[in-house]
C-alpha positions in Angstrom: -10.8 236.0 96.4 -10.0 232.9 94.4 -6.4 231.7 94.2 -5.4 230.6 90.7 -3.5 227.4 90.3 -1.0 226.6 87.6 0.3 223.3 86.3 3.8 223.2 84.7 4.4 220.1 82.7 7.6 218.3 83.9 7.5 215.0 82.0 6.0 213.3 79.0 2.2 213.0 79.0 0.1 209.8 78.6 -3.5 209.1 77.9 -3.5 207.2 81.2 -3.1 210.4 83.2 -6.0 211.9 85.2 -7.6 215.1 84.0 -5.9 218.4 85.1 -7.7 220.2 87.9 -5.9 223.6 87.6 -6.9 227.0 86.2 -4.0 227.1 83.7 -1.7 224.4 82.4 1.7 225.3 80.7 2.4 222.4 78.3 5.3 221.5 76.0 3.5 221.1 72.8 0.5 220.3 70.6 0.6 216.5 71.4 0.4 217.2 75.1 -2.5 219.6 74.6 -4.4 217.0 72.5 -3.9 214.4 75.3 -5.1 216.6 78.0 -8.1 217.7 75.9 -9.0 214.1 75.4 -9.0 213.6 79.2 -11.9 216.1 79.6 -9.7 218.9 81.0 -12.2 221.5 79.9 -12.1 223.8 82.9 -8.4 224.3 82.5 -6.8 226.8 80.1 -4.2 224.9 78.1 -1.2 227.0 77.0 1.7 225.7 74.9 5.0 227.2 76.1 7.5 224.8 74.6 9.9 222.2 75.8 13.0 222.6 78.0 15.9 223.4 75.7 19.6 223.1 76.1 20.8 226.6 76.9 24.2 226.0 78.5 27.1 223.6 78.1 29.9 223.5 80.7 33.0 221.5 79.7 35.6 220.2 82.1 38.8 219.6 80.0 40.5 217.1 82.4 37.7 214.6 82.3 36.0 215.7 79.1 32.6 215.8 80.8 29.7 217.9 79.6 27.0 219.0 81.9 23.7 220.3 80.4 21.4 222.7 82.0 17.8 223.0 80.9 15.5 226.0 81.2 11.8 226.5 80.4 11.2 229.5 78.2 
């Protein structure tokens, strides 16, 4: 039985990155997909799942601070 491996994008991509050596890559967008395709990442299925978005804001009235929480969808 072969174990599948998944890459979850966690930062901006660069053409200087090495090719992905995973079965599936979950990427933020079309730009990232183009970069990884140019790196000869052919054996890896590239799927666009979107960028982290701001889902929640928590306000603290005394100090007027805002904390943002990000989630992948």
